[in-house]
C-alpha positions as CSV (number, residue, x, y, z in Angstrom):
1,M,-120.3,-1.4,181.1
2,F,-119.1,1.6,178.7
3,L,-115.1,1.3,179.2
4,S,-115.8,-2.5,177.8
5,L,-117.9,-0.8,175.0
6,L,-114.7,1.4,174.1
7,Q,-112.4,-1.7,174.5
8,N,-113.9,-3.6,172.1
9,R,-115.3,-1.3,169.3
10,R,-113.5,-0.9,166.1
11,S,-114.1,0.2,162.7
12,I,-115.8,-2.6,160.3
13,R,-115.7,-2.0,156.9
14,K,-117.0,-5.5,155.7
15,Y,-120.7,-6.2,156.3
16,L,-123.2,-9.3,156.0
17,E,-125.7,-9.0,153.2
18,K,-128.5,-8.5,155.9
19,P,-130.5,-5.5,156.7
20,V,-130.6,-3.5,160.0
21,E,-133.8,-3.8,161.6
22,A,-136.0,-0.8,162.1
23,E,-136.0,-1.3,165.9
24,K,-132.3,-1.2,165.7
25,I,-132.1,1.8,163.3
26,D,-134.8,3.8,165.7
27,M,-132.2,3.2,168.5
28,L,-129.2,4.9,166.4
29,I,-131.4,7.8,165.8
30,E,-132.5,8.1,169.4
31,A,-128.5,8.1,170.0
32,A,-128.1,11.1,167.7
33,L,-130.5,12.7,169.2
34,R,-129.3,12.5,172.5
35,S,-126.0,13.8,171.8
36,P,-124.4,16.9,173.3
37,S,-124.7,20.0,171.3
38,S,-123.0,23.3,172.4
39,R,-125.6,25.6,174.1
40,G,-128.5,22.9,173.4
41,F,-129.0,24.3,170.1
42,N,-129.1,20.9,168.5
43,H,-128.6,22.1,165.2
44,W,-127.6,19.0,163.5
45,K,-129.3,17.1,160.8
46,F,-129.4,13.4,160.0
47,V,-130.2,11.5,156.7
48,V,-130.8,7.9,157.2
49,V,-130.1,6.1,153.9
50,T,-131.2,2.3,153.4
51,D,-131.7,2.5,149.7
52,Q,-128.7,0.2,148.1
53,G,-128.5,2.5,144.9
54,L,-128.0,5.7,146.9
55,L,-125.2,3.6,149.3
56,E,-123.6,2.6,146.2
57,K,-123.4,6.2,144.8
58,L,-122.2,7.7,148.1
59,S,-119.5,4.9,148.3
60,K,-118.1,7.2,145.4
61,A,-118.2,10.6,147.5
62,K,-114.5,10.6,147.6
63,P,-111.4,8.5,146.0
64,H,-110.3,6.9,149.1
65,G,-112.0,5.8,152.3
66,A,-115.8,5.4,151.5
67,S,-115.7,2.4,149.0
68,F,-116.9,-0.2,152.0
69,L,-120.2,2.0,152.1
70,K,-121.5,0.0,149.3
71,N,-121.8,-3.0,150.6
72,A,-123.3,-1.5,154.3
73,P,-127.2,-1.9,154.6
74,L,-127.2,1.4,156.4
75,G,-125.3,4.7,156.2
76,I,-126.1,7.9,158.1
77,V,-124.8,11.3,156.8
78,V,-124.4,13.9,159.6
79,C,-125.0,17.5,158.8
80,A,-125.1,20.7,160.5
81,D,-125.9,24.3,159.6
82,P,-122.7,26.5,160.2
83,E,-124.9,29.6,160.3
84,K,-126.6,28.5,163.6
85,C,-123.5,27.5,165.5
86,D,-120.1,28.5,165.3
87,V,-118.8,24.8,166.8
88,W,-121.2,22.8,164.2
89,V,-118.1,20.7,163.4
90,E,-117.8,19.3,167.1
91,D,-121.9,18.8,167.7
92,A,-121.9,16.8,164.5
93,S,-118.5,15.0,165.3
94,I,-120.1,14.4,168.8
95,A,-123.3,12.8,167.2
96,S,-121.3,10.8,164.6
97,I,-119.3,9.2,167.7
98,F,-123.0,8.9,169.8
99,I,-123.9,6.4,166.4
100,H,-120.5,4.7,166.6
101,L,-121.1,4.1,170.1
102,A,-124.6,2.9,170.2
103,T,-123.8,0.5,166.9
104,E,-121.7,-1.1,169.0
105,S,-123.7,-1.6,171.5
106,I,-126.7,-3.1,169.9
107,G,-124.4,-5.9,167.7
108,L,-123.8,-3.7,164.7
109,G,-120.1,-2.5,163.1
110,S,-119.8,0.6,161.9
111,C,-117.0,3.1,160.1
112,W,-116.6,6.5,159.9
113,I,-116.2,8.1,156.3
114,Q,-114.9,12.0,156.3
115,I,-116.7,14.0,154.0
116,R,-115.9,17.6,155.4
117,K,-112.6,18.8,153.7
118,R,-112.5,16.1,151.0
119,M,-112.9,16.3,147.1
120,Y,-115.3,13.8,145.3
121,D,-113.0,14.7,142.1
122,Q,-110.4,17.8,141.2
123,T,-113.6,20.1,140.8
124,K,-116.0,19.0,143.3
125,T,-116.0,18.5,146.9
126,A,-117.5,15.4,148.5
127,Q,-119.7,17.4,150.3
128,A,-121.4,19.3,147.4
129,Y,-121.4,15.2,145.9
130,V,-123.5,14.3,148.6
131,Q,-125.8,17.2,149.1
132,E,-126.5,16.8,145.4
133,L,-127.5,13.2,145.7
134,L,-129.6,13.3,148.7
135,N,-131.0,16.9,148.0
136,I,-129.3,18.1,151.2
137,P,-129.7,22.1,151.4
138,K,-126.6,24.1,150.4
139,N,-127.1,25.8,153.8
140,L,-126.1,22.6,155.6
141,N,-122.6,21.1,155.7
142,V,-121.9,17.6,155.8
143,E,-119.4,16.2,158.7
144,S,-119.6,12.7,158.0
145,I,-121.2,9.5,157.0
146,V,-121.8,6.5,159.2
147,A,-121.4,3.2,157.5
148,I,-123.3,0.5,159.6
149,G,-124.4,-3.1,159.4
150,Y,-123.8,-6.6,160.7
151,P,-120.1,-7.0,160.6
152,A,-118.6,-9.9,158.1
153,E,-115.5,-9.5,160.1
154,E,-113.7,-10.0,163.3
155,K,-111.1,-7.4,164.4
156,P,-109.4,-8.2,167.9
157,P,-109.5,-5.1,170.5
158,H,-106.4,-2.8,170.6
159,R,-104.5,-3.8,173.3
160,K,-103.9,-1.7,176.3
161,E,-100.4,-2.0,176.1
162,D,-100.2,-0.5,173.0
163,L,-102.3,2.8,173.8
164,Q,-100.1,5.7,173.2
165,Y,-99.5,6.9,176.9
166,E,-96.5,8.8,176.2
167,K,-99.0,11.4,174.6
168,V,-100.2,11.7,178.1
169,Y,-99.0,14.7,180.3
170,Y,-99.9,16.0,184.1
171,D,-100.3,18.9,185.0
172,L,-98.1,20.8,182.4
173,Y,-97.1,19.6,179.3
174,G,-94.2,17.4,179.0
175,N,-94.6,16.3,182.4
176,T,-94.8,12.7,182.7
177,V,-94.9,12.1,186.1
178,K,-98.5,12.1,188.2
179,S,-98.9,14.5,190.7
180,K,-99.2,13.2,194.5
181,G,-102.8,13.8,194.2
182,S,-103.5,11.5,190.9
183,K,-104.4,8.2,191.6
184,E,-102.5,5.1,189.8
185,S,-104.4,3.2,187.9
């Protein structure tokens, strides 16, 4: 079942004009809160945005790769405190992926919007823009926004034959031959 979820999930950037039900938002929040966290610190924070005016403003957080958020009925901003954990980027990224997979599992579509290390304009970071807009404390770093909604587009799964198996090595980097102990798939 999990592999099927991975095989079918695609980034969705077009959404129906249909709100995401409160029960489904609750499921997504639960998925985020169940994501693994280094040493169990659970230092991430999430801002759930359903206000269409805020979503439209968030869609301008960076010049490229966020505009589709203005047409999404839901966005989840994923933040973490770098002072509380040295691997906050990894933990926030894992939480973002859990949100993506939960989204797919309940019939919704989603797309990652990278905020960390992106610029809003020539002088302001995307993070600073999002922090100001959503009143996020300065001690928290914004990793991503996950745009979520009912898909208004269908994308076929990526074919297994198109996966980049040439990037997989066995036992030693560069070794493309499976060892005798490896099982053939």
